[in-house]
C-alpha positions as CSV (number, residue, x, y, z in Angstrom):
1,M,-25.2,-3.5,-5.5
2,P,-25.3,-2.2,-9.1
3,A,-22.7,0.6,-8.4
4,A,-20.1,-1.9,-7.1
5,Q,-20.9,-4.2,-10.0
6,Q,-20.4,-1.4,-12.5
7,V,-17.0,-0.6,-10.9
8,A,-15.9,-4.2,-11.3
9,A,-17.1,-4.3,-14.9
10,F,-15.2,-1.2,-15.7
11,W,-11.9,-2.9,-14.8
12,L,-12.7,-6.5,-15.9
13,G,-14.4,-5.6,-19.2
14,D,-12.7,-5.9,-22.6
15,G,-10.3,-8.5,-21.2
16,G,-9.2,-6.2,-18.4
17,A,-8.2,-3.4,-20.8
18,N,-8.4,-0.7,-18.1
19,L,-6.2,-2.7,-15.8
20,K,-3.6,-3.2,-18.5
21,N,-3.7,0.5,-19.6
22,A,-3.6,2.0,-16.2
23,T,-0.4,4.1,-15.4
24,P,1.4,4.5,-12.1
25,Y,0.0,7.3,-10.0
26,N,2.4,10.2,-10.3
27,V,1.3,12.4,-7.3
28,Q,3.9,13.3,-4.7
29,T,6.3,10.6,-5.7
30,V,9.5,12.4,-4.7
31,V,10.5,14.5,-1.7
32,S,13.7,16.1,-0.7
33,G,14.9,14.6,2.5
34,E,18.0,13.7,4.5
35,R,18.7,11.1,7.1
36,V,18.9,12.2,10.7
37,P,21.9,10.8,12.6
38,A,20.8,8.5,15.4
39,A,22.7,10.6,18.0
40,S,20.9,13.8,16.9
41,T,18.1,15.2,19.1
42,A,16.1,15.5,15.9
43,S,16.0,11.8,15.5
44,T,13.6,11.6,18.5
45,A,10.9,13.4,16.4
46,S,9.5,10.0,15.4
47,V,8.6,8.7,18.8
48,A,6.1,6.4,20.2
49,D,2.9,7.9,21.7
50,G,2.4,4.9,24.0
51,V,3.4,1.3,24.6
52,P,4.2,-0.9,21.6
53,G,1.3,-3.0,20.3
54,S,0.5,-5.5,17.6
55,V,-2.2,-7.5,15.8
56,P,-1.1,-10.9,14.5
57,A,-1.4,-11.8,10.9
58,S,-4.2,-14.1,9.8
59,D,-3.7,-17.7,9.1
60,D,-2.0,-18.4,5.8
61,P,-4.4,-19.9,3.3
62,K,-1.5,-21.6,1.6
63,T,-1.7,-19.6,-1.6
64,S,1.1,-20.2,-4.1
65,G,2.6,-16.8,-4.6
66,A,5.5,-15.9,-6.8
67,S,9.1,-16.4,-5.5
68,S,12.5,-15.0,-5.9
69,L,16.0,-16.3,-5.1
70,D,16.0,-14.8,-1.6
71,V,12.5,-14.1,-0.5
72,S,9.1,-15.8,-1.0
73,L,6.9,-13.0,-2.1
74,P,3.6,-12.4,-0.2
75,A,0.2,-13.1,-1.9
76,T,-1.1,-10.3,0.3
77,T,0.5,-7.5,-1.8
78,G,-1.1,-6.2,-5.0
79,K,-2.1,-3.1,-6.9
80,V,-4.9,-0.7,-6.1
81,F,-6.5,0.8,-9.2
82,F,-8.6,3.9,-9.5
83,V,-9.5,6.8,-11.8
84,G,-7.6,10.0,-10.9
85,A,-8.6,13.6,-11.0
86,D,-7.5,13.6,-14.6
87,G,-10.1,11.0,-15.5
88,Q,-7.5,8.4,-16.4
89,P,-6.9,5.0,-14.8
90,H,-4.0,4.8,-12.4
91,W,-2.5,2.4,-9.8
92,C,-0.6,2.3,-6.6
93,S,0.6,-0.6,-4.4
94,G,-1.4,-2.0,-1.5
95,T,-1.6,-5.0,0.9
96,S,-4.2,-7.2,2.6
97,V,-4.2,-6.7,6.4
98,Q,-5.8,-8.9,9.0
99,S,-9.3,-7.7,10.1
100,T,-12.4,-9.1,11.7
101,Y,-14.1,-9.7,8.4
102,R,-10.9,-10.4,6.4
103,N,-11.7,-7.6,4.0
104,L,-9.2,-4.8,4.7
105,V,-6.5,-3.2,2.4
106,A,-3.8,-0.8,3.5
107,T,-2.2,1.8,1.2
108,A,-1.1,5.4,1.1
109,G,-3.7,8.0,2.0
110,H,-3.2,9.9,-1.2
111,C,-3.9,6.7,-3.1
112,V,-7.4,6.8,-1.7
113,Y,-8.2,10.4,-0.9
114,D,-8.0,12.7,-3.9
115,T,-5.6,15.5,-2.9
116,Q,-5.7,17.0,-6.4
117,S,-9.5,17.7,-6.8
118,N,-10.5,17.4,-3.1
119,A,-13.2,14.9,-4.1
120,T,-13.8,12.6,-1.1
121,T,-12.1,9.5,-2.6
122,L,-10.6,8.5,-5.9
123,D,-13.1,7.0,-8.3
124,K,-13.7,3.3,-9.1
125,W,-11.2,2.1,-6.4
126,V,-10.4,-1.6,-6.5
127,F,-7.6,-4.0,-5.2
128,V,-6.0,-6.8,-7.1
129,P,-3.8,-9.0,-4.9
130,G,-1.0,-10.9,-6.7
131,Y,-1.3,-8.7,-9.8
132,S,1.1,-9.8,-12.5
133,E,1.1,-8.6,-16.1
134,G,-2.7,-8.0,-16.4
135,T,-3.8,-11.1,-14.3
136,T,-6.2,-11.2,-11.4
137,P,-5.2,-14.5,-9.8
138,W,-7.4,-14.2,-6.7
139,G,-10.0,-11.9,-8.0
140,L,-10.7,-8.1,-8.0
141,Y,-12.0,-6.5,-4.8
142,V,-14.2,-3.3,-5.1
143,G,-13.6,-0.8,-2.3
144,K,-16.6,-0.2,0.0
145,Q,-15.4,2.3,2.7
146,A,-12.1,4.1,3.3
147,F,-10.7,5.2,6.6
148,T,-8.1,7.9,6.8
149,H,-6.8,10.1,9.7
150,Y,-8.7,13.3,10.2
151,D,-5.4,15.4,10.0
152,F,-4.6,14.0,6.6
153,D,-7.8,14.8,4.7
154,R,-8.4,18.0,6.7
155,Y,-4.9,19.5,6.9
156,R,-2.8,17.5,4.5
157,D,-0.6,16.3,7.4
158,Y,1.6,13.7,5.7
159,N,2.5,12.3,9.0
160,R,-0.9,10.6,8.6
161,D,-0.7,9.6,4.9
162,Y,-2.1,6.1,5.3
163,A,-5.5,4.6,4.6
164,F,-7.4,1.4,5.4
165,V,-10.1,0.4,2.9
166,N,-12.8,-2.2,3.4
167,V,-13.4,-4.2,0.2
168,Y,-16.3,-6.4,-0.9
169,N,-15.7,-10.1,-1.7
170,G,-13.6,-10.6,-4.8
171,V,-15.1,-11.2,-8.3
172,L,-13.9,-12.8,-11.5
173,S,-15.4,-12.6,-15.0
174,S,-17.6,-15.6,-15.7
175,P,-17.7,-17.3,-19.1
176,S,-21.2,-15.8,-19.7
177,G,-19.8,-12.3,-19.3
178,G,-21.1,-11.7,-15.8
179,L,-19.4,-11.8,-12.4
180,T,-18.7,-14.8,-10.1
181,D,-17.9,-14.4,-6.4
182,S,-14.3,-15.4,-5.5
183,G,-14.7,-15.1,-1.7
184,R,-13.2,-12.8,1.0
185,L,-9.8,-11.3,0.6
186,G,-8.3,-12.6,3.7
187,D,-9.6,-16.1,3.1
188,N,-7.9,-16.1,-0.3
189,V,-4.5,-14.5,0.4
190,A,-4.4,-14.0,4.2
191,G,-3.6,-10.7,5.8
192,Q,-0.5,-9.1,7.3
193,G,-0.5,-8.3,10.9
194,L,-0.1,-4.7,12.2
195,T,2.3,-3.3,14.7
196,W,2.8,0.3,16.1
197,N,5.1,2.3,18.4
198,Q,8.1,0.2,17.4
199,K,11.7,1.3,17.7
200,L,13.5,2.2,14.4
201,S,16.3,-0.2,15.1
202,A,14.3,-3.0,13.4
203,S,14.8,-3.4,9.6
204,A,11.8,-3.9,7.3
205,H,11.0,-5.8,4.1
206,V,9.4,-3.5,1.5
207,F,7.0,-5.0,-1.1
208,G,5.5,-3.1,-4.0
209,Y,5.3,-2.4,-7.7
210,P,7.9,0.3,-8.5
211,A,7.7,1.5,-12.2
212,G,9.1,5.0,-12.7
213,P,12.6,6.1,-13.6
214,H,15.5,7.2,-11.4
215,L,16.6,10.8,-11.6
216,D,19.4,9.6,-14.0
217,G,16.9,8.2,-16.4
218,T,17.5,4.5,-15.8
219,R,14.4,2.3,-15.4
220,P,15.2,-0.9,-13.4
221,Y,11.5,-1.7,-12.8
222,T,8.5,-2.3,-15.1
223,G,5.7,-2.1,-12.6
224,Q,4.2,-5.3,-13.9
225,T,5.6,-7.7,-11.3
226,L,5.9,-7.6,-7.5
227,E,9.4,-6.4,-6.3
228,W,11.0,-6.4,-2.8
229,S,13.8,-4.8,-0.9
230,S,15.0,-4.9,2.7
231,G,16.7,-2.3,4.7
232,Q,17.2,-0.4,7.9
233,R,14.7,2.2,9.1
234,F,15.7,5.7,10.3
235,A,14.4,9.2,11.2
236,M,14.4,11.8,8.4
237,R,14.0,15.6,8.0
238,F,12.5,17.3,5.0
239,A,12.9,20.6,3.2
240,D,9.7,20.6,1.2
241,F,7.3,18.2,2.8
242,H,4.7,18.7,5.6
243,A,5.8,15.8,7.7
244,D,8.0,16.1,10.8
245,Q,7.6,12.5,12.0
246,A,8.0,10.5,8.7
247,I,10.7,7.9,8.6
248,G,12.8,6.3,5.9
249,V,14.0,2.8,5.0
250,D,16.9,1.8,2.8
251,S,15.3,0.9,-0.6
252,P,16.1,1.4,-4.3
253,F,12.4,1.6,-5.3
254,T,11.5,4.5,-7.6
255,G,8.5,6.6,-6.7
256,E,5.9,6.0,-9.4
257,G,4.1,2.7,-8.7
258,S,5.7,2.1,-5.3
259,L,3.3,4.5,-3.5
260,G,1.4,2.3,-1.0
261,S,4.1,-0.3,-0.8
262,S,4.0,-2.3,2.5
263,W,6.8,-2.2,5.1
264,V,6.7,-5.5,7.0
265,L,8.6,-6.2,10.2
266,R,9.6,-9.8,11.2
267,Y,8.7,-11.1,7.8
268,S,8.7,-14.9,7.5
269,N,9.7,-16.5,4.2
270,E,7.8,-19.7,5.2
271,S,4.4,-18.1,5.9
272,R,5.0,-15.0,3.8
273,L,3.5,-12.9,6.7
274,G,4.7,-10.5,9.2
275,Y,3.6,-7.1,10.7
276,L,2.8,-4.1,8.7
277,N,4.7,-1.1,10.1
278,G,4.9,1.4,7.3
279,I,3.4,2.5,3.9
280,T,5.5,4.1,1.2
281,I,4.2,7.7,0.6
282,S,7.2,8.9,-1.4
283,V,10.8,8.3,-2.2
284,S,14.0,10.3,-1.9
285,D,17.6,10.6,-3.2
286,T,19.4,11.4,0.0
287,D,23.0,11.2,-1.3
288,G,22.6,13.2,-4.5
289,D,23.7,10.5,-6.9
290,K,20.4,10.8,-9.0
291,R,19.3,7.4,-7.9
292,Y,16.6,6.9,-5.3
293,D,17.8,5.2,-2.2
294,T,15.1,5.8,0.4
295,S,11.4,5.1,0.7
296,V,9.4,7.3,3.1
297,S,6.5,6.4,5.4
298,P,4.5,7.8,8.3
299,Y,5.6,6.5,11.6
300,F,3.0,4.0,12.8
301,D,1.8,5.0,16.4
302,G,-1.3,4.6,18.5
303,E,-3.3,6.9,16.3
304,T,-2.5,4.6,13.3
305,Y,-3.9,1.8,15.3
306,G,-7.0,3.9,16.0
307,V,-7.7,4.4,12.3
308,Y,-7.2,0.7,11.7
309,S,-9.4,-0.3,14.6
310,A,-12.3,1.7,13.1
311,A,-11.9,0.1,9.7
312,T,-11.6,-3.5,11.0
313,K,-15.2,-3.5,12.4
314,I,-16.9,-2.9,9.0
315,W,-18.5,-5.9,7.2
316,S,-18.8,-5.8,3.4
317,G,-20.1,-9.0,1.8
318,S,-20.7,-10.0,-1.8
319,I,-21.6,-7.8,-4.8
320,V,-22.8,-10.7,-6.9
């Protein structure tokens, strides 16, 4: 698979220079939105299209992830890297998700599908779980095939701005300058479960790599290490955004870098696993204080599960 090997070499060559020099993707990072009161009829816009369902997380392979004072951070979360329409290396956040072949990554749809140039997918797409300050602790995983909702890549319907990407086995640079196989993604870092058609009453943990500034110019995040927040989910309405079913969660994450961050329900500090139930596609300052307070995601319903189900059946294998 010379093409996939060339992609891996692009990112791992020169001591990972392209990984270190990549900048956070700055496409649709901010939207103007407001929270919808729970009693409002508009709050029913984000409704289930069927009964709730879930896929459990994969078994924890006992990886030793980073930790904070309050939450043990998941090894499943990392950065997705790609070359944008401007020809420059960029990154978003992403997460490993349970699948048949333990080879699936979830992120924002516009961190996979190139909405700027209308090219099918962003170029040289890879995933690095556990990324921290230029390191690839469990290898680099080259994307094989991406699954998005038809309404997103056809109509730019941001109610469907999510993607599931199959990746090949991970690779590391060998001492000889070649590549060594580091195994399947899910075997190395596990995979979050997936759940859909859930009530908004449940709060969520958000995991990602925010990097950009707040509107007031402050920069609380570097984008070099994994961050987390936890908050209540709620319905939203937007003035400048083609999404009438997107939802929000209380989160101080800034937009650049946090695109693709995972929203996890019923997160366990012990296993560092839960159920993916949202993907950050933008952020918003809902109270006008020039500091972002809300992350925005599509509502995960039965159609989300349908896209996931198609992706989970694809085998990938090794590129070495």
